[in-house]
KOLMAR-748770 format. One line per 10 residues: their letters; for each residue z, y, x of C-alpha. Coordinates in nm, 3 decimals. Layout:
N
A	Z Y X  ...
% end
This chain:
261
MCGYGKVAAA	9.889 9.100 10.493  10.210 8.909 10.576  10.217 8.535 10.581  10.601 8.497 10.541  10.790 8.782 10.380  10.761 9.033 10.097  10.608 9.339 10.265  10.288 9.533 10.254  10.012 9.363 10.034  10.245 9.082 9.948
VQMPILSYMG	10.452 9.326 9.729  10.193 9.598 9.656  9.944 9.360 9.491  10.183 9.184 9.243  10.355 9.518 9.147  10.039 9.699 9.071  9.877 9.393 8.911  10.185 9.346 8.681  10.157 9.717 8.590  9.807 9.646 8.453
HDVFNLPTML	9.583 9.756 8.747  9.294 9.557 8.901  9.389 9.527 9.266  9.169 9.448 9.558  9.253 9.432 9.932  9.122 9.516 10.271  9.388 9.387 10.534  9.424 9.610 10.842  9.601 9.308 11.021  9.738 8.964 10.948
ISNTFPYGKY	10.100 8.904 11.059  10.276 8.572 11.053  10.611 8.705 10.929  10.815 9.027 10.899  10.908 9.217 11.218  11.300 9.179 11.192  11.260 8.806 11.287  11.175 8.925 11.634  10.883 8.691 11.690  10.549 8.715 11.519
AIMESTSYIE	10.180 8.653 11.553  9.939 8.940 11.483  9.569 8.958 11.438  9.413 9.296 11.375  9.101 9.301 11.159  8.896 9.608 11.254  8.554 9.426 11.276  8.616 9.268 10.940  8.698 9.614 10.784  8.383 9.755 10.930
EAIQKWNELG	8.169 9.482 10.785  8.352 9.464 10.446  8.310 9.841 10.392  7.943 9.804 10.467  7.899 9.519 10.205  8.101 9.716 9.950  7.885 10.017 9.994  7.563 9.805 9.968  7.698 9.659 9.635  7.787 10.010 9.508
IRFDAITTGF	8.161 9.928 9.468  8.383 10.216 9.386  8.756 10.260 9.338  8.980 10.475 9.120  9.245 10.487 9.389  9.303 10.370 9.739  9.652 10.313 9.900  9.679 10.269 10.274  9.955 10.142 10.507  9.981 10.021 10.862
MASEHQAQLV	9.684 10.095 11.094  9.628 9.875 11.398  9.432 10.128 11.607  9.291 10.477 11.621  8.938 10.339 11.564  9.056 10.144 11.258  9.220 10.458 11.115  8.899 10.652 11.162  8.702 10.389 10.980  8.953 10.383 10.689
ARYCREQASL	8.984 10.756 10.680  8.595 10.799 10.663  8.576 10.549 10.379  8.862 10.718 10.190  8.675 11.050 10.225  8.370 10.891 10.076  8.556 10.739 9.788  8.748 11.063 9.731  8.424 11.249 9.692  8.338 11.008 9.416
GADIFVDPVM	8.673 11.065 9.243  8.922 10.824 9.398  9.288 10.922 9.453  9.409 10.860 9.809  9.769 10.749 9.872  9.888 10.713 10.237  10.203 10.540 10.363  10.213 10.629 10.737  10.394 10.323 10.849  10.529 10.389 11.197
GDYGKLYGGA	10.910 10.378 11.233  11.255 10.434 11.102  11.597 10.550 11.217  11.451 10.802 11.458  11.228 10.552 11.643  10.886 10.396 11.638  10.854 10.035 11.531  10.788 9.780 11.805  10.425 9.792 11.902  10.373 10.148 11.775
DEGTIRCMQE	10.305 10.435 12.015  10.160 10.781 12.044  9.826 10.645 11.935  9.985 10.524 11.618  10.106 10.878 11.538  9.747 11.008 11.590  9.620 10.731 11.351  9.860 10.846 11.084  9.784 11.209 11.131  9.417 11.111 11.076
MLGVAHLCFP	9.509 10.939 10.755  9.711 11.236 10.628  9.400 11.443 10.661  9.251 11.250 10.371  9.564 11.203 10.153  9.621 11.333 9.808  9.971 11.203 9.838  10.163 11.065 10.146  10.502 10.872 10.148  10.663 10.902 10.497
NYTEACLLTG	11.022 10.829 10.545  11.224 11.098 10.733  11.156 10.943 11.073  10.782 10.923 11.013  10.778 11.284 10.881  10.940 11.400 11.207  10.694 11.194 11.420  10.392 11.325 11.236  10.496 11.692 11.261  10.672 11.689 11.599
VEYKEKGITA	10.997 11.808 11.442  11.328 11.702 11.598  11.497 11.400 11.426  11.846 11.477 11.327  12.061 11.180 11.270  12.332 11.357 11.077  12.086 11.516 10.830  11.913 11.843 10.756  11.941 12.131 10.515  11.738 12.166 10.196
EEAYTLVNKL	11.547 12.456 10.368  11.457 12.232 10.664  11.358 11.954 10.427  11.106 12.186 10.243  10.983 12.317 10.583  10.912 11.959 10.683  10.720 11.898 10.361  10.509 12.207 10.427  10.426 12.090 10.777  10.299 11.762 10.636
RRIGSLSVVI	10.093 11.955 10.385  9.940 12.156 10.663  9.830 11.832 10.833  9.629 11.767 10.518  9.826 11.579 10.244  9.806 11.766 9.910  10.130 11.625 9.769  10.426 11.477 9.970  10.719 11.252 9.912  10.966 11.202 10.206
TSCIIDGEHA	11.220 10.917 10.176  11.544 10.817 10.366  11.661 11.178 10.417  12.021 11.304 10.440  12.003 11.655 10.294  12.311 11.876 10.275  12.523 11.568 10.328  12.359 11.363 10.046  12.100 11.081 10.067  11.789 11.220 9.894
VVGYNHFKAE	11.412 11.208 9.853  11.239 11.538 9.886  10.883 11.607 9.759  10.606 11.849 9.646  10.365 11.812 9.362  10.045 12.005 9.436  9.936 11.984 9.069  10.238 12.185 8.965  10.304 12.364 9.294  10.657 12.226 9.247
YFLLPYEEIP	10.913 12.120 9.504  11.180 11.865 9.403  11.493 11.708 9.557  11.631 11.385 9.414  11.966 11.257 9.543  12.069 10.883 9.535  12.354 10.663 9.637  12.275 10.440 9.927  12.344 10.070 9.931  12.412 9.982 10.300
VQFPGTGDIF	12.177 9.681 10.310  11.845 9.649 10.496  11.536 9.471 10.346  11.186 9.500 10.492  10.926 9.612 10.239  11.134 9.853 10.035  10.906 10.141 10.123  10.604 9.930 10.001  10.784 9.857 9.664  10.873 10.233 9.633
SSIIVGRLQD	10.521 10.363 9.695  10.354 10.091 9.480  10.567 10.177 9.173  10.482 10.552 9.215  10.107 10.479 9.257  10.111 10.258 8.944  10.284 10.514 8.738  10.073 10.804 8.861  9.756 10.600 8.772  9.908 10.562 8.424
GDNLRHATRT	9.943 10.937 8.388  10.296 10.996 8.493  10.401 11.305 8.690  10.515 11.280 9.051  10.880 11.374 9.006  10.942 11.138 8.728  10.738 10.854 8.894  10.952 10.910 9.207  11.283 10.897 9.019  11.165 10.580 8.842
AMDTLRHWID	11.072 10.418 9.162  11.406 10.519 9.328  11.607 10.382 9.040  11.408 10.058 9.014  11.426 9.996 9.390  11.798 10.063 9.401  11.857 9.809 9.121  11.651 9.544 9.305  11.832 9.604 9.626  12.167 9.583 9.454
INKDNEDKNR	12.100 9.246 9.268  11.970 9.105 9.595  12.219 9.249 9.844  12.402 8.914 9.897  12.074 8.717 9.976  12.134 8.508 10.283  11.802 8.581 10.458  11.728 8.950 10.407  11.447 8.940 10.665  11.220 8.785 10.393
GIPIERHLSD	11.244 9.094 10.180  11.323 9.120 9.809  11.172 8.844 9.588  11.001 9.085 9.368  10.831 8.827 9.143  11.159 8.753 8.989  11.207 9.116 8.877  10.854 9.235 8.772  10.960 9.252 8.408  11.180 9.551 8.496
L	10.858 9.750 8.544
% end
């Protein structure tokens, strides 16, 4: 949960709520503002998570779906993964965004323990949404700045599936010279490769917007390929109309654009 900036729960909750879903939250940490500002306060919330899950279980609370993001520690990831397994056994869909890094590097504050955390989470995922960097970190595959072939992309998808995620969507890839999203839908046993034109602007929170739109559409009965294409096109439009914003570190002001959904 970010105090200043449109990332994580600050974009996931309004998007999914606008799409008609009842949304509840369990923050893995509180952060004062987005990372690109360079200075921030962080408070991880593992003890709160432990107690909140206990109370939810005592109250008999169940969920149709759970979507996870940043994990502050291995212990926290184990707690959340165990809860996801319990809820999945009751019918919940589990969506995992393994937030760790980009452009071939881990984010500040992330380390080898973070990779292990996210591998733990992939073990309970029905669908995961790593970017290309995160997919490489999770699988131990070399990051190639100039891009990969379609065959290498599908191999990377399969390595993530072997860790545990049933379906996979990898973003921010360069595949055979084109920017693309690559994925696998386990319901149809179908691979897909969706190219896009990159807008050379950086906003924090775009991955959270992307995954939230997909989750919302899947919960409404859409198929993964079409939901992914819709999320790509919506996000590209939002980036384009905000590309001249003076302070991009705040993220995209999504509340102005929810009617596009």
